C-alpha positions as CSV (number, residue, x, y, z in Angstrom):
1,M,0.0,0.0,0.0
2,N,1.4,3.4,-1.0
3,E,2.2,5.8,1.8
4,P,0.5,9.1,1.5
5,N,2.5,12.1,0.5
6,S,4.2,14.0,3.3
7,D,2.5,17.2,2.2
8,S,-0.9,15.6,2.7
9,E,-0.5,15.8,6.5
10,D,-0.8,19.6,6.2
11,V,-3.2,19.8,3.3
12,Q,-6.3,17.7,3.8
13,L,-9.0,19.5,1.9
14,V,-12.0,17.2,2.5
15,T,-12.4,14.5,5.2
16,N,-14.3,11.2,4.9
17,E,-17.2,12.6,7.0
18,E,-20.6,12.0,5.6
19,I,-21.9,15.0,3.5
20,D,-25.4,15.5,2.2
21,P,-25.2,14.9,-1.6
22,K,-27.7,17.7,-2.4
23,K,-25.7,20.1,-0.4
24,L,-22.5,19.0,-2.0
25,L,-24.0,19.3,-5.5
26,S,-25.5,22.8,-4.8
27,L,-22.2,24.1,-3.3
28,S,-20.2,22.7,-6.2
29,L,-22.5,24.3,-8.8
30,M,-22.4,27.6,-6.9
31,F,-18.6,27.6,-6.9
32,F,-18.4,26.6,-10.6
33,V,-20.8,29.4,-11.7
34,C,-19.0,32.0,-9.5
35,F,-15.6,31.0,-10.8
36,S,-16.7,31.1,-14.4
37,L,-18.3,34.5,-14.0
38,F,-15.2,35.8,-12.4
39,A,-13.0,34.5,-15.2
40,S,-15.2,36.1,-17.9
41,L,-15.4,39.3,-15.9
42,L,-11.6,39.3,-15.6
43,G,-11.0,38.8,-19.3
44,I,-13.6,41.4,-20.3
45,S,-12.3,44.0,-17.9
46,L,-8.7,43.6,-19.0
47,M,-9.6,43.9,-22.6
48,T,-11.7,46.9,-22.0
49,I,-9.0,48.7,-20.0
50,V,-5.9,47.7,-22.0
51,K,-7.4,47.6,-25.5
52,P,-4.7,45.6,-27.3
53,G,-6.6,45.5,-30.6
54,L,-6.5,49.3,-31.1
55,N,-3.6,50.7,-33.0
56,Q,-2.9,54.3,-31.9
57,S,-1.0,55.1,-35.1
58,D,-3.9,54.1,-37.2
59,M,-6.3,56.3,-35.1
60,N,-4.0,59.3,-35.4
61,Y,-3.7,58.8,-39.1
62,T,-7.5,58.7,-39.4
63,I,-7.9,61.9,-37.4
64,V,-5.4,63.7,-39.7
65,N,-7.2,62.5,-42.8
66,I,-10.6,63.7,-41.4
67,D,-9.2,67.1,-40.7
68,N,-8.2,67.4,-44.4
69,C,-11.4,66.1,-45.8
70,S,-14.0,68.1,-47.8
71,I,-17.7,68.3,-46.8
72,D,-18.7,65.4,-49.2
73,E,-15.9,63.2,-47.9
74,L,-16.9,63.9,-44.3
75,V,-20.5,63.0,-45.1
76,E,-19.4,59.7,-46.6
77,I,-17.2,58.9,-43.6
78,K,-20.0,59.6,-41.2
79,R,-22.5,57.7,-43.3
80,K,-20.3,54.6,-43.3
81,R,-19.6,54.9,-39.6
82,M,-23.3,55.2,-38.8
83,E,-24.1,52.2,-41.0
84,K,-21.4,50.1,-39.2
85,N,-22.6,51.1,-35.8
86,N,-26.3,50.4,-36.6
87,Y,-25.9,47.1,-38.5
88,H,-26.3,44.0,-36.4
89,M,-27.1,40.4,-37.1
90,D,-30.2,39.0,-35.4
91,S,-29.1,38.0,-31.9
92,F,-30.1,38.3,-28.3
93,V,-27.9,41.4,-27.9
94,N,-29.9,43.2,-30.5
95,I,-33.1,42.2,-28.7
96,I,-31.8,43.8,-25.5
97,M,-30.5,46.9,-27.3
98,F,-34.0,47.2,-29.0
99,V,-35.6,47.1,-25.5
100,Y,-33.2,49.9,-24.5
101,Q,-34.1,52.0,-27.4
102,S,-37.8,51.1,-27.9
103,T,-41.0,50.4,-26.1
104,F,-42.0,47.2,-24.3
105,C,-44.7,46.4,-26.9
106,N,-42.1,46.6,-29.7
107,Y,-39.8,44.4,-27.7
108,L,-42.4,41.7,-27.3
109,E,-43.1,41.9,-31.1
110,L,-39.4,41.6,-32.0
111,L,-38.8,38.8,-29.4
112,F,-41.8,36.8,-30.8
113,L,-40.6,37.2,-34.4
114,F,-37.1,36.3,-33.5
115,C,-38.1,33.1,-31.8
116,F,-40.7,32.2,-34.4
117,R,-38.5,32.8,-37.5
118,N,-35.5,30.8,-36.1
119,I,-37.1,28.1,-34.1
120,F,-39.9,27.3,-36.6
121,P,-38.5,27.7,-40.1
122,D,-40.5,27.6,-43.3
123,N,-39.5,24.0,-44.0
124,L,-37.3,21.3,-42.5
125,L,-34.4,21.8,-45.0
126,Q,-34.0,25.5,-44.6
127,P,-32.1,25.5,-41.3
128,M,-29.4,23.3,-42.9
129,F,-28.3,26.0,-45.4
130,A,-30.2,29.3,-44.6
131,T,-30.9,31.5,-41.6
132,T,-33.3,34.4,-41.2
133,Y,-31.9,37.6,-39.6
134,T,-32.9,41.2,-39.2
135,Q,-30.9,43.9,-40.9
136,T,-31.0,47.5,-39.7
137,Q,-31.1,50.1,-42.5
138,I,-30.8,53.8,-41.8
139,V,-33.3,56.1,-43.5
140,W,-31.2,58.9,-45.0
141,P,-32.3,62.4,-45.7
142,K,-33.5,62.6,-49.3
143,E,-32.7,66.2,-50.1
144,N,-29.6,67.3,-48.1
145,M,-27.2,64.6,-46.9
146,S,-25.1,67.2,-45.1
147,Q,-27.7,67.2,-42.4
148,I,-26.0,64.1,-40.8
149,L,-23.1,66.3,-39.8
150,E,-25.3,68.4,-37.5
151,A,-24.9,67.8,-33.8
152,N,-28.6,67.4,-33.2
153,F,-29.2,65.0,-36.1
154,K,-31.0,61.8,-35.0
155,A,-30.9,58.9,-37.4
156,R,-34.0,56.9,-38.2
157,W,-33.8,53.3,-39.2
158,K,-36.0,50.5,-40.2
159,H,-35.7,46.7,-39.7
160,Q,-35.7,44.5,-42.8
161,T,-36.0,40.7,-42.6
162,T,-33.8,38.8,-45.0
163,N,-32.2,35.4,-45.4
164,S,-28.5,34.5,-45.5
165,F,-27.0,31.3,-46.7
166,K,-25.6,30.2,-43.3
167,P,-26.8,27.3,-41.1
168,N,-29.5,28.2,-38.6
169,M,-28.2,26.6,-35.4
170,I,-31.3,27.5,-33.4
171,G,-33.5,25.8,-35.9
172,I,-31.3,22.8,-36.1
173,C,-31.2,22.4,-32.3
174,A,-35.0,22.8,-32.2
175,M,-35.5,20.1,-34.9
176,S,-33.0,17.8,-33.2
177,F,-34.8,18.2,-29.8
178,A,-38.2,17.5,-31.4
179,L,-36.8,14.4,-33.2
180,G,-35.3,13.1,-30.0
181,L,-38.7,13.5,-28.2
182,L,-40.4,11.6,-31.0
183,L,-37.8,8.8,-31.0
184,K,-38.2,8.4,-27.2
185,S,-42.0,8.4,-27.3
186,L,-42.2,5.8,-30.1
187,G,-39.7,3.4,-28.3
188,V,-36.7,1.5,-29.5
189,E,-38.6,-1.2,-31.5
190,K,-40.4,1.2,-33.8
191,T,-37.4,3.5,-34.4
192,R,-34.6,0.9,-34.7
193,T,-34.0,1.8,-38.4
194,I,-33.7,5.5,-37.9
195,R,-31.5,5.1,-34.8
196,L,-29.1,2.9,-36.8
197,L,-29.1,5.5,-39.6
198,L,-28.2,8.3,-37.1
199,K,-25.4,6.2,-35.5
200,E,-24.0,5.3,-38.9
201,T,-24.2,9.0,-40.0
202,E,-22.4,10.0,-36.9
203,S,-19.6,7.5,-37.6
204,I,-19.3,8.8,-41.2
205,V,-19.1,12.4,-40.1
206,S,-16.5,11.6,-37.4
207,Q,-14.4,9.7,-39.8
208,S,-14.6,12.5,-42.3
209,F,-13.5,15.0,-39.7
210,Q,-10.5,12.8,-38.8
211,V,-9.4,12.8,-42.4
212,L,-9.9,16.6,-42.7
213,L,-7.8,17.1,-39.6
214,N,-4.8,15.7,-41.4
215,F,-5.0,18.6,-43.9
216,M,-5.7,21.3,-41.3
217,P,-2.0,22.5,-41.1
218,I,-2.0,23.1,-44.8
219,G,-5.3,24.8,-44.8
220,M,-4.3,27.0,-41.9
221,F,-1.1,28.1,-43.6
222,L,-3.0,28.9,-46.9
223,W,-5.7,30.7,-45.0
224,M,-3.2,32.8,-43.0
225,F,-1.2,33.5,-46.1
226,A,-4.3,34.8,-47.9
227,E,-5.4,37.0,-45.0
228,G,-1.9,38.3,-44.6
229,L,-1.9,39.5,-48.2
230,R,-5.1,41.5,-47.4
231,M,-3.6,43.2,-44.4
232,Q,-2.2,46.7,-45.0
233,S,0.5,46.3,-42.3
234,I,1.6,42.9,-41.1
235,S,3.9,44.5,-38.5
236,N,1.0,46.3,-36.8
237,V,-1.0,43.1,-36.6
238,A,1.9,41.2,-35.2
239,I,2.4,43.8,-32.5
240,Q,-1.3,43.7,-31.6
241,L,-1.2,39.9,-31.4
242,I,1.8,40.1,-29.1
243,Y,0.0,42.5,-26.8
244,F,-3.1,40.4,-26.9
245,Y,-1.5,37.1,-26.0
246,G,0.6,38.8,-23.4
247,L,-2.6,40.1,-21.8
248,I,-4.1,36.5,-22.0
249,A,-1.0,35.1,-20.2
250,F,-1.3,37.8,-17.6
251,S,-5.0,37.0,-17.0
252,F,-4.2,33.3,-16.6
253,I,-1.5,34.2,-14.1
254,I,-4.0,36.2,-12.1
255,L,-6.5,33.3,-12.2
256,W,-4.0,30.6,-11.2
257,F,-1.6,32.4,-8.8
258,V,-3.8,35.1,-7.2
259,F,-7.5,34.2,-7.4
260,Y,-7.4,30.4,-6.7
261,P,-4.9,30.7,-3.8
262,L,-6.8,33.5,-2.3
263,V,-10.1,31.6,-2.4
264,L,-8.6,28.5,-1.0
265,F,-6.9,30.4,1.8
266,I,-10.0,32.2,2.8
267,I,-12.1,29.0,2.9
268,T,-9.7,26.5,4.3
269,G,-6.6,28.4,5.4
270,E,-4.4,26.1,3.3
271,N,-1.6,26.9,0.8
272,M,-2.6,26.5,-2.8
273,F,0.9,26.2,-4.1
274,R,1.4,23.1,-1.9
275,L,-1.7,21.7,-3.6
276,Y,-0.3,22.6,-7.0
277,R,2.8,20.5,-6.1
278,M,0.6,17.5,-5.2
279,I,-1.4,17.6,-8.5
280,M,1.6,18.4,-10.7
281,P,1.2,15.1,-12.7
282,A,-2.4,16.1,-13.6
283,I,-1.2,19.6,-14.6
284,L,1.5,18.2,-16.9
285,V,-1.0,15.8,-18.5
286,A,-3.5,18.7,-19.0
287,I,-0.8,20.8,-20.7
288,G,0.2,17.9,-23.0
289,S,-3.3,16.8,-23.9
290,T,-5.3,20.0,-23.7
291,S,-8.2,17.8,-22.6
292,S,-10.0,17.7,-19.3
293,A,-11.4,14.3,-20.1
294,I,-8.0,12.7,-20.6
295,T,-6.7,14.5,-17.5
296,L,-9.6,13.3,-15.2
297,P,-8.2,9.9,-14.2
298,V,-4.8,11.4,-13.2
299,T,-6.6,14.2,-11.4
300,M,-8.7,11.8,-9.4
301,Q,-5.6,9.7,-8.5
302,C,-3.7,12.8,-7.3
303,M,-6.5,14.2,-5.3
304,V,-7.2,10.9,-3.5
305,E,-3.7,9.6,-3.0
306,R,-1.7,12.8,-2.6
307,A,-4.2,15.3,-1.3
308,Q,-6.2,12.8,0.8
309,V,-9.5,13.9,-0.6
310,S,-12.5,11.6,0.1
311,K,-13.1,9.1,-2.8
312,T,-16.8,9.9,-2.7
313,I,-16.1,13.6,-3.1
314,A,-13.5,13.1,-5.9
315,R,-15.7,10.6,-7.8
316,S,-18.7,12.9,-7.7
317,I,-17.3,16.4,-8.0
318,L,-14.3,16.0,-10.4
319,P,-16.3,14.5,-13.3
320,L,-18.9,17.2,-12.8
321,G,-16.2,19.9,-12.8
322,M,-14.6,18.3,-15.9
323,T,-17.9,18.7,-17.8
324,I,-19.3,22.1,-16.7
325,H,-16.4,23.9,-15.1
326,M,-14.1,25.4,-17.8
327,N,-12.8,28.8,-16.7
328,G,-10.4,28.9,-19.6
329,V,-13.3,29.1,-22.0
330,S,-15.0,31.8,-19.9
331,L,-11.8,33.8,-19.9
332,Y,-10.4,33.3,-23.4
333,Y,-13.2,33.5,-25.8
334,P,-14.7,36.8,-24.6
335,M,-11.2,38.3,-24.9
336,C,-10.9,37.0,-28.5
337,A,-14.3,38.4,-29.4
338,I,-13.5,41.9,-27.9
339,F,-10.1,41.7,-29.7
340,V,-11.8,41.2,-33.0
341,A,-14.1,44.1,-32.3
342,Q,-11.2,46.3,-31.5
343,M,-9.3,45.3,-34.6
344,K,-12.4,46.1,-36.7
345,H,-13.0,49.4,-34.8
346,I,-16.4,48.3,-33.6
347,E,-17.6,49.8,-30.4
348,V,-19.0,47.3,-27.8
349,D,-21.6,48.7,-25.4
350,P,-21.8,47.7,-21.7
351,I,-25.0,45.7,-22.3
352,Q,-23.2,43.7,-25.0
353,L,-20.4,43.0,-22.6
354,I,-22.8,41.7,-20.0
355,V,-24.5,39.4,-22.5
356,L,-21.1,38.3,-23.7
357,G,-20.1,37.3,-20.1
358,L,-23.3,35.4,-19.6
359,F,-22.9,33.7,-23.0
360,A,-19.4,32.7,-22.0
361,L,-20.8,31.1,-18.8
362,A,-23.3,29.1,-20.8
363,M,-20.6,28.0,-23.3
364,S,-18.2,26.9,-20.5
365,M,-20.8,24.4,-19.4
366,G,-21.5,23.0,-22.9
367,L,-18.1,22.6,-24.6
368,P,-16.7,19.1,-24.8
369,G,-13.7,17.9,-22.8
370,A,-12.1,16.3,-25.9
371,P,-8.6,17.4,-26.9
372,A,-8.8,21.0,-28.0
373,G,-12.6,20.6,-28.0
374,G,-13.1,24.3,-27.3
375,A,-10.6,25.6,-29.8
376,T,-12.7,25.7,-33.0
377,L,-13.6,28.4,-35.5
378,I,-17.3,27.8,-34.9
379,N,-16.9,28.8,-31.2
380,H,-15.0,32.0,-32.2
381,I,-17.7,33.0,-34.7
382,A,-20.4,32.3,-32.1
383,F,-18.8,34.6,-29.5
384,A,-18.2,37.3,-32.1
385,S,-21.8,37.1,-33.3
386,V,-23.0,37.8,-29.8
387,I,-21.6,41.3,-30.0
388,G,-22.8,41.9,-33.5
389,I,-19.7,41.0,-35.6
390,D,-20.8,39.3,-38.8
391,N,-17.5,38.2,-40.5
392,P,-14.6,37.9,-38.1
393,Q,-12.7,35.2,-40.0
394,N,-9.9,37.4,-41.3
395,I,-8.7,38.2,-37.8
396,I,-9.6,34.9,-36.2
397,A,-7.2,33.3,-38.7
398,F,-4.3,34.8,-36.9
399,I,-5.8,34.0,-33.5
400,L,-6.2,30.3,-34.4
401,A,-2.6,30.1,-35.5
402,F,-1.4,30.6,-31.9
403,E,-4.3,29.0,-30.1
404,W,-2.5,25.7,-29.5
405,I,-0.5,27.5,-26.8
406,W,-3.6,27.7,-24.6
């Protein structure tokens, strides 16, 4: 029988006393939610304060150009700026912003139309290749466009419903949920054929992705090369990326070496760095695999044998934390979305930041624990769409090139 680690005499986080399972589960969920909210708040706050995506030289150059513009050029510049600030894809952020700028009746109408159009599409095939969204169009003055330069000018806009050839994820999820309920209600015997079809389809899709993953390095290189040719200044982008990833490293240092030790010391009075030394094998496996699922067995072994945590606690809380407790997602993806907005010179309102933080909390509970399961282009696009960014791929290409570090 292995002797316990000498450090475990001082660090014994949880005893073998009987604990109410409901109380244990509720406390764990409370800590998971609070930690994820703090991580997202930390990342959003640092990005808002430091602003690594803004290039001061480009801003000064723009100001100098504006000072030397004619009236017609100033009108065109302000028109484009107003169009950019008032155009949003159909999302929950736009619903909230519509509430802020409109009446409650208009809010209910927009909310109903949003849910009806996306959850109940015109046909079953439409969500696979098309989505319905609301485009905001400004109603410009017909006679004198120079009116928009006046300080008291108030823009009027109208909402136009249109379709875009992009998958409607809300409709697909609604159809999948309805299909699952039907299959469950009919039973296994009556739905055996379609169940086999779905399983075989899943196997085919998984195998196809495995083949495509082999060509991903080539695709990433060509994608970055094409986007690099479109950039006016590669050096400025490189400097902004260095600042951005330096800020990410700083935020992870705060999370690991300030926040976690402080919380553990306040609750238990123990030293977090001694616990880090006990679970070092799990930390090394996590760094090498970038997977919480692969790290779980090593983590359980370290917590039970080295830290002397109760087996009941370890076997119930660690799998739950592996599934729904991903502070890295809550911290990293909002920072990437704000970085893309800063690179595109898109202003992000406080309401959008709040919704972004809540969306990060929800996504941290839904991403898989597979190797690099959270590091996908789809997740970046989803977070960017929350704050109204339609096409962030040109900047995300450079972010994905260095994402393997995290």
